[in-house]
MIFIMI-960539 format. One record per residue (C-alpha): residue number from 1; residue in one letter; x, y, z. Coordinates in nm, 3 decimals. Layout:
N
+------+------+---------+---------+---------+
! resi ! resn !      c1 !      c2 !      c3 !
+------+------+---------+---------+---------+
!  NUM !    A !       X !       Y !       Z !
...
+------+------+---------+---------+---------+
***
This chain:
67
+------+------+---------+---------+---------+
! resi ! resn !      c1 !      c2 !      c3 !
+------+------+---------+---------+---------+
!    1 !    M !   3.518 !  -5.602 !  -2.514 !
!    2 !    L !   3.410 !  -5.791 !  -2.230 !
!    3 !    A !   3.156 !  -5.672 !  -1.971 !
!    4 !    L !   3.159 !  -5.851 !  -1.630 !
!    5 !    W !   2.832 !  -5.761 !  -1.429 !
!    6 !    V !   2.894 !  -5.809 !  -1.042 !
!    7 !    E !   2.635 !  -5.822 !  -0.769 !
!    8 !    L !   2.666 !  -5.633 !  -0.481 !
!    9 !    P !   2.503 !  -5.684 !  -0.119 !
!   10 !    E !   2.156 !  -5.586 !  -0.099 !
!   11 !    Q !   2.252 !  -5.310 !   0.161 !
!   12 !    L !   2.505 !  -5.153 !  -0.108 !
!   13 !    S !   2.373 !  -4.937 !  -0.399 !
!   14 !    S !   2.543 !  -4.981 !  -0.700 !
!   15 !    K !   2.521 !  -4.558 !  -0.723 !
!   16 !    R !   2.718 !  -4.507 !  -0.389 !
!   17 !    V !   2.961 !  -4.725 !  -0.516 !
!   18 !    F !   2.978 !  -4.570 !  -0.867 !
!   19 !    D !   3.055 !  -4.238 !  -0.648 !
!   20 !    A !   3.297 !  -4.354 !  -0.417 !
!   21 !    A !   3.526 !  -4.516 !  -0.758 !
!   22 !    L !   3.453 !  -4.197 !  -0.946 !
!   23 !    K !   3.623 !  -4.004 !  -0.647 !
!   24 !    Q !   3.915 !  -4.237 !  -0.696 !
!   25 !    G !   3.941 !  -4.222 !  -1.058 !
!   26 !    I !   3.783 !  -4.566 !  -1.131 !
!   27 !    L !   3.503 !  -4.570 !  -1.409 !
!   28 !    I !   3.217 !  -4.819 !  -1.360 !
!   29 !    A !   2.885 !  -4.805 !  -1.420 !
!   30 !    P !   2.588 !  -4.869 !  -1.179 !
!   31 !    G !   2.338 !  -5.123 !  -1.287 !
!   32 !    L !   2.058 !  -4.856 !  -1.312 !
!   33 !    M !   2.198 !  -4.683 !  -1.622 !
!   34 !    F !   2.118 !  -5.029 !  -1.831 !
!   35 !    F !   1.771 !  -5.119 !  -1.718 !
!   36 !    N !   1.431 !  -4.882 !  -1.664 !
!   37 !    S !   1.369 !  -5.045 !  -1.297 !
!   38 !    N !   1.582 !  -5.088 !  -1.004 !
!   39 !    R !   1.567 !  -5.419 !  -1.018 !
!   40 !    F !   1.965 !  -5.459 !  -1.117 !
!   41 !    E !   2.022 !  -5.170 !  -0.823 !
!   42 !    Y !   2.271 !  -5.373 !  -0.646 !
!   43 !    F !   2.475 !  -5.449 !  -1.004 !
!   44 !    I !   2.751 !  -5.263 !  -1.129 !
!   45 !    R !   2.929 !  -5.359 !  -1.465 !
!   46 !    I !   3.323 !  -5.385 !  -1.510 !
!   47 !    N !   3.473 !  -5.337 !  -1.867 !
!   48 !    C !   3.769 !  -5.528 !  -1.903 !
!   49 !    G !   3.969 !  -5.698 !  -2.150 !
!   50 !    W !   4.317 !  -5.873 !  -2.193 !
!   51 !    P !   4.616 !  -5.811 !  -2.063 !
!   52 !    F !   4.533 !  -5.775 !  -1.706 !
!   53 !    K !   4.814 !  -5.535 !  -1.636 !
!   54 !    P !   4.939 !  -5.470 !  -1.230 !
!   55 !    R !   4.748 !  -5.112 !  -1.220 !
!   56 !    N !   4.418 !  -5.281 !  -1.306 !
!   57 !    R !   4.463 !  -5.491 !  -1.024 !
!   58 !    S !   4.534 !  -5.191 !  -0.785 !
!   59 !    R !   4.191 !  -5.056 !  -0.925 !
!   60 !    V !   3.986 !  -5.348 !  -0.841 !
!   61 !    T !   4.132 !  -5.361 !  -0.476 !
!   62 !    K !   4.045 !  -5.000 !  -0.463 !
!   63 !    L !   3.734 !  -5.075 !  -0.618 !
!   64 !    R !   3.656 !  -5.310 !  -0.320 !
!   65 !    Q !   3.729 !  -5.089 !  -0.059 !
!   66 !    A !   3.527 !  -4.778 !  -0.252 !
!   67 !    H !   3.172 !  -4.704 !  -0.064 !
+------+------+---------+---------+---------+
***
């Protein structure tokens, strides 16, 4: 398994992005799930692997708009 950690702009909470993505059927993990401090509040983790299929490209596009 390969996981990508993406840093968000500081005004954009990973929890907020998680909630918006979930409403669209996109599963990501907010950084807060993995640490016991708020240090990673502005990070999300995306699981990925090979091959990168066209449906995944559309999900990434939707994720960029989810917030």
